C-alpha positions in Angstrom: -1.6 10.5 4.1 0.6 10.4 1.0 2.8 13.0 2.5 3.3 10.7 5.5 4.6 7.9 3.3 6.8 10.3 1.3 8.4 11.5 4.5 8.8 8.0 5.8 10.4 6.9 2.5 12.9 9.8 2.7 13.7 9.0 6.3 14.2 5.3 5.5 16.1 5.7 2.3 18.6 2.8 2.3 21.3 4.7 0.6 21.3 7.5 3.2 20.0 6.1 6.5 21.1 2.5 7.0 24.4 0.7 6.4 24.3 -2.0 3.8 25.0 -5.6 4.6 28.6 -6.7 4.2 27.4 -10.1 3.0 25.6 -9.8 -0.3 24.5 -13.5 -0.3 22.5 -13.6 2.9 18.8 -14.1 2.6 17.2 -11.3 4.6 14.1 -12.0 6.8 11.0 -9.9 7.5 9.0 -11.0 10.5 5.2 -10.3 10.4 3.4 -10.8 13.7 -0.2 -12.0 14.3 -3.2 -10.5 16.1 -2.1 -8.8 19.3 1.5 -9.4 18.2 2.7 -5.7 17.6 3.4 -3.1 20.2 1.1 -0.1 19.7 1.7 3.3 21.1 -0.9 5.9 21.8 -1.1 9.7 22.4 -4.5 10.9 23.6 -6.3 14.0 24.8 -9.9 12.9 25.4 -12.8 15.0 26.4 -14.4 12.1 28.3 -13.6 9.0 30.2 -15.6 6.2 31.9 -14.4 7.0 35.5 -13.1 10.0 37.4 -9.7 8.2 37.9 -9.1 7.6 34.2 -6.4 9.8 32.7 -7.7 11.8 29.8 -4.4 13.3 28.7 -1.4 11.0 28.1 1.0 13.9 27.9 2.8 12.2 25.0 3.3 8.8 23.4 2.7 5.9 25.8 2.5 2.1 25.3 -1.1 1.0 24.8 -0.4 -2.6 23.7 0.7 -4.4 25.7 0.3 -2.3 28.8 0.1 -4.9 31.5 -0.4 -2.4 34.2 -3.4 -1.0 32.3 -5.1 -4.4 32.3 -5.6 -4.6 36.0 -8.8 -3.5 37.7 -10.0 -0.8 38.0 -8.0 0.8 35.2 -8.8 -1.7 32.5 -12.0 0.2 31.6 -9.9 3.3 31.2 -7.7 1.4 28.8 -10.5 -0.1 26.7 -12.1 3.3 26.4 -8.8 4.5 24.8 -8.0 1.4 22.7 -11.5 0.8 21.2 -12.2 1.9 17.7 -14.9 4.3 16.4 -17.3 2.1 14.3 -20.0 4.7 13.9 -19.2 4.6 10.2 -18.0 1.1 9.2 -16.7 2.4 5.9 -14.3 4.7 7.8 -13.2 2.9 11.0 -10.7 4.9 13.1 -9.5 5.6 16.6 -12.0 7.1 19.0 -12.0 10.9 19.2 -8.9 12.3 20.8 -6.7 9.3 20.3 -3.7 8.8 17.9 -1.9 5.5 17.6 1.2 4.1 15.8 3.0 0.8 15.8 6.4 0.8 17.5 9.7 0.4 15.6 8.5 -0.5 12.1 11.3 -2.0 10.0 13.2 -3.0 13.1 12.7 -5.6 15.9 12.0 -3.9 19.2 8.2 -3.7 18.5 7.8 -7.4 18.0 10.5 -9.0 20.2 8.5 -8.4 23.4 5.0 -7.0 23.7 5.4 -5.2 27.0 7.9 -2.7 28.4 8.9 -5.0 31.2 9.7 -7.8 28.7 7.6 -10.3 30.4 5.6 -11.3 27.2 7.9 -12.8 24.7 6.9 -12.6 21.0 9.6 -13.0 18.3 12.7 -12.4 20.5 14.0 -16.0 20.7 13.5 -16.5 17.0 15.4 -13.3 16.3 18.2 -14.4 18.6 18.4 -17.7 16.8 18.6 -16.1 13.3 21.1 -13.6 14.6 23.5 -16.5 15.3 23.7 -17.4 11.7 26.6 -15.9 9.7 25.8 -12.5 8.2 22.5 -11.7 10.0 22.1 -8.3 11.8 19.0 -6.7 13.3 17.6 -3.9 11.3 19.4 -4.9 8.1 18.9 -8.6 7.4 16.4 -9.2 10.2 13.5 -6.8 10.1 10.1 -6.5 11.6 6.8 -5.4 10.0 4.4 -4.7 12.9 0.9 -3.4 12.1 -2.2 -2.3 13.9 -3.9 -5.7 14.4 -7.3 -4.2 15.2 -7.8 -3.5 11.5 -8.1 -5.8 8.4 -6.3 -5.5 5.1 -9.4 -4.0 3.4 -9.6 -1.0 5.7 -7.8 2.3 5.1 -5.2 1.4 7.8 -4.6 -2.0 6.3 -4.1 -0.6 2.8 -1.6 1.9 4.2 0.3 -1.0 5.9 0.6 -2.8 2.5 2.2 0.3 1.0 4.7 0.4 3.9 5.3 -3.4 3.7 6.0 -3.3 -0.1 8.5 -0.4 0.5 10.1 -2.4 3.4 10.6 -5.5 1.2 12.2 -3.4 -1.6 14.4 -1.5 0.9 15.5 -4.8 2.6 16.3 -6.3 -0.8 18.6 -3.3 -1.6 20.3 -3.3 1.8 21.3 -6.9 1.4 23.0 -6.7 -2.0 19.8 -7.1 -4.1 18.9 -10.4 -2.4 15.3 -11.6 -2.3 13.5 -11.6 1.0 12.2 -14.4 3.1 8.8 -13.5 4.8 8.1 -15.2 8.1 4.6 -14.7 9.5 2.8 -15.8 12.6 -0.9 -16.3 13.3 -3.1 -13.6 11.6 0.1 -12.3 10.0 -0.4 -15.2 7.5 -3.7 -14.1 6.1 -2.2 -10.6 6.0 0.7 -11.9 3.9 -1.7 -13.9 1.7 -3.7 -10.7 0.9 -0.5 -8.7 0.4 1.1 -11.2 -2.0 -2.1 -11.6 -4.1 -2.0 -7.8 -4.7 1.5 -7.9 -6.1 2.3 -8.8 -9.7 4.3 -12.0 -10.4 7.3 -10.1 -11.7 7.6 -8.2 -8.5 7.4 -11.4 -6.4 9.9 -13.2 -8.6 12.4 -10.3 -8.0 11.9 -9.5 -4.4 10.5 -12.6 -2.6 12.6 -15.7 -1.9 9.9 -17.5 0.0 7.4 -17.4 2.8 7.3 -19.3 6.1 4.0 -19.7 7.8 4.0 -20.2 11.5 0.6 -21.2 13.1 -1.4 -19.8 10.2 -5.1 -19.1 11.0 -6.1 -19.7 7.4 -9.7 -20.7 8.1 -10.5 -18.7 11.2 -10.7 -19.9 14.8 -13.7 -20.5 17.1 -12.0 -18.5 19.8 -12.8 -15.4 17.8 -16.5 -16.1 18.4 -16.1 -16.0 22.1 -14.1 -12.8 21.9 -17.1 -11.0 20.2 -19.9 -12.6 22.2 -18.4 -12.7 25.7 -14.9 -11.3 25.6 -11.5 -12.9 25.5 -8.5 -12.1 27.8 -5.8 -13.2 25.3 -4.3 -15.7 27.9 -4.3 -13.2 30.8 -6.0 -14.7 34.0 -9.6 -13.8 34.2 -9.2 -13.3 38.0 -7.3 -10.1 37.0 -8.7 -9.2 33.6 -12.4 -8.9 33.0 -13.4 -10.5 29.6 -16.5 -8.4 29.4 -14.4 -5.2 29.6 -12.0 -6.6 27.0 -15.0 -7.2 24.9 -15.6 -3.5 24.6 -12.6 -3.1 22.3 -12.8 -6.6 20.7 -16.3 -5.8 19.4 -14.9 -2.8 17.6 -12.0 -4.6 15.9 -12.7 -5.8 12.3 -9.9 -8.3 12.6 -11.7 -10.3 15.3 -14.8 -10.6 13.0 -12.4 -11.6 10.1 -11.0 -14.5 12.2 -14.4 -16.1 13.0 -14.5 -19.7 11.5 -14.9 -19.7 7.7 -18.3 -20.9 6.6 -16.6 -22.7 3.7 -14.3 -24.7 6.0 -16.5 -25.2 9.1 -19.8 -25.6 7.3 -22.6 -26.9 9.5 -20.3 -27.6 12.5 -22.1 -26.4 15.6 -20.0 -23.6 17.1 -22.2 -22.0 19.7 -25.3 -23.1 21.6 -27.6 -20.6 23.3 -31.3 -20.1 24.0 -32.1 -23.6 22.6 -30.3 -23.1 19.3 -27.1 -24.3 17.7 -25.3 -21.6 15.6 -23.0 -22.5 12.8 -20.7 -20.4 10.6 -23.7 -19.9 8.3 -25.7 -18.2 11.2 -23.4 -15.3 12.0 -25.9 -12.5 11.2 -28.5 -14.1 13.5 -25.9 -14.7 16.2 -24.6 -11.1 16.2 -28.1 -9.7 16.2 -29.3 -11.9 19.1 -26.2 -11.3 21.2 -26.7 -7.5 20.6 -23.2 -6.8 19.1 -23.2 -3.1 18.1 -22.8 -2.9 14.3 -22.1 -6.6 14.3 -23.8 -7.4 11.1 -22.1 -4.5 9.3 -18.6 -5.4 10.6 -19.1 -9.0 9.5 -20.3 -7.9 6.1 -17.1 -5.8 5.9 -14.9 -8.9 6.2 -16.9 -11.9 5.0 -15.6 -11.8 1.5 -12.0 -10.9 2.5 -10.0 -14.2 2.0 -8.0 -15.8 4.8 -6.4 -18.3 2.4 -5.6 -18.4 -1.3 -4.0 -21.5 -2.8 -1.8 -19.8 -5.4 0.1 -16.8 -4.0 3.0 -17.0 -6.4 5.8 -17.8 -4.0 7.4 -20.9 -2.4 5.8 -21.7 1.0 7.1 -23.5 4.1 4.6 -24.3 6.8 4.9 -25.1 10.5 2.1 -25.4 13.1 1.2 -27.2 16.3 -1.4 -29.8 17.0 -2.8 -32.2 19.7 -3.6 -29.3 22.0 -7.0 -28.7 23.5 -8.5 -25.9 21.4 -11.8 -24.2 21.8 -14.3 -25.4 19.2 -17.9 -25.1 20.6 -19.4 -22.8 23.3 -22.5 -23.6 25.3 -24.5 -21.0 27.3 -27.1 -21.8 29.9 -30.5 -20.0 30.4 -31.5 -16.7 28.8 -30.0 -14.6 31.6 -26.5 -15.9 31.0 -26.2 -15.2 27.3 -24.1 -13.3 26.2 -22.8 -11.7 29.4 -21.2 -14.6 31.1 -18.5 -17.0 30.1 -19.7 -20.1 28.3 -18.8 -23.8 28.8 -16.1 -24.5 26.2 -16.0 -27.8 24.3 -12.5 -28.4 22.9 -11.2 -30.0 19.7 -7.8 -30.5 18.2 -5.5 -27.6 17.2 -2.7 -25.5 18.7 -4.6 -24.2 21.7 -5.9 -21.2 19.8 -6.5 -22.1 16.2 -8.5 -25.2 15.2 -6.6 -27.9 13.3 -8.7 -27.8 10.2 -7.8 -24.1 9.9 -4.1 -24.7 10.4 -4.0 -27.6 8.0 -5.2 -25.5 5.1 -1.6 -24.5 4.6 -1.0 -27.9 3.0 -3.1 -26.7 0.1 -0.7 -24.0 -1.0 0.2 -24.6 -4.7 3.9 -24.0 -4.1 4.3 -25.7 -0.7 7.9 -26.8 -0.4 8.0 -28.1 3.2 5.5 -28.9 6.0 6.1 -29.6 9.6 3.8 -30.2 12.6 4.9 -30.0 16.3 3.4 -31.6 19.3 3.9 -31.7 23.1 5.6 -29.0 25.1 5.5 -25.5 23.6 3.4 -26.6 20.6 0.7 -24.0 21.4 -0.1 -21.0 19.3 2.3 -18.4 20.7 4.8 -20.7 22.3 5.7 -22.2 18.9 7.8 -19.1 18.3 10.1 -20.2 21.2 10.6 -23.8 20.2 14.2 -24.8 19.5 13.2 -27.2 16.7 11.1 -24.5 15.0 13.9 -22.0 15.2 16.3 -24.6 13.9 13.9 -25.4 11.0 14.0 -21.7 10.0 17.7 -21.5 10.5 18.3 -24.6 8.3 16.1 -23.1 5.6 18.0 -19.9 5.6 21.3 -21.7 5.6 20.3 -23.8 2.7 19.0 -20.8 0.8 22.2 -18.9 1.4 24.4 -21.9 0.4 22.5 -22.4 -2.8 22.9 -18.7 -3.6 26.6 -19.0 -3.1 26.7 -22.1 -5.1 28.1 -24.1 -2.1 27.1 -27.2 -0.3 25.6 -26.7 3.2 28.4 -26.4 5.7 27.9 -28.0 9.1 29.3 -25.1 11.0 26.8 -22.8 9.4 23.9 -25.1 9.9 23.8 -25.8 13.6 22.5 -23.1 15.9 23.6 -23.0 19.5 20.9 -22.2 22.1 
């Protein structure tokens, strides 16, 4: 594995492969997506498949996430069989036999702008376009992407390898832009990833290479929606009339990241989160819940992540926080008689949040020790993913970068630099 990173480093050497920025005062940006926010390619030659019509040999690299065509019946079971992880040994979680995967376009932006090859599902593209309109910003040099395999958590082998690549990317981006510190911008689960990454770096490194960090819709205390994913399946916004949540559950139950995002016991305490078989389950009852809902290796997967922090108050950098609120957000799930649990969809009782992440989890970002600015958004496009497309959010980040660049140049903000045109 070390050889892989050595080769990657040589291929991405900033002095040999990429042109340097012509503006040595621009603050470069690295965008870190959330769960389900990175394109993932796969190459597989499998010895088995769930149905005769499933392709067992991809013939080369092909897009696994997000492959919209793969999500439709009857081929979705073929896709989950490929995308699920092998959890037979929780200390060494990996792809199922015969499958290789890689994130698409690490260091650049194609793998995070849109999620699908048809460009129907927008991720960071509108934000990238907004930043690109600021003076001195160029994709691949001062605007960079750091996608990762969102099925894994930072304490897995894959997660640790990502942190090595991310550190190198930060240092490379710093050099490409005239030795200018980097602004990290993370969305959703990308925020706990950044929290864990920064807590592993010494302060001298952060002081040199990191200008600041922008949190967008940070899931700092988990989200109730993750419970439904594990127990009965979650279609990630795709219509259940087309996408079967129970089939999606087959891969979601193998992803450590979904277990990591279950509501934090410290934050949610004794709040009832699920009712089934005459019992209310709280965040203190996960072992019982996973056992009684027959989640394979559920107790081991939860033990793997239960002590992995989602939030740390002091991460040693300046923080800017934005999230939505006043959106109906799943909080509590109720199942009927014994025959319905866990293989049918529950009745959902909503609370406040951004439609995906509960408000109490989002608001943890106010507790960062070096919080410099805080903004909430409501109304249209205030939901978890759509926040990336809001003009005022893009403007907020544009203003922040403009101010940072002006301070570095020792100038006052110029009005023609500050206003983005959409």
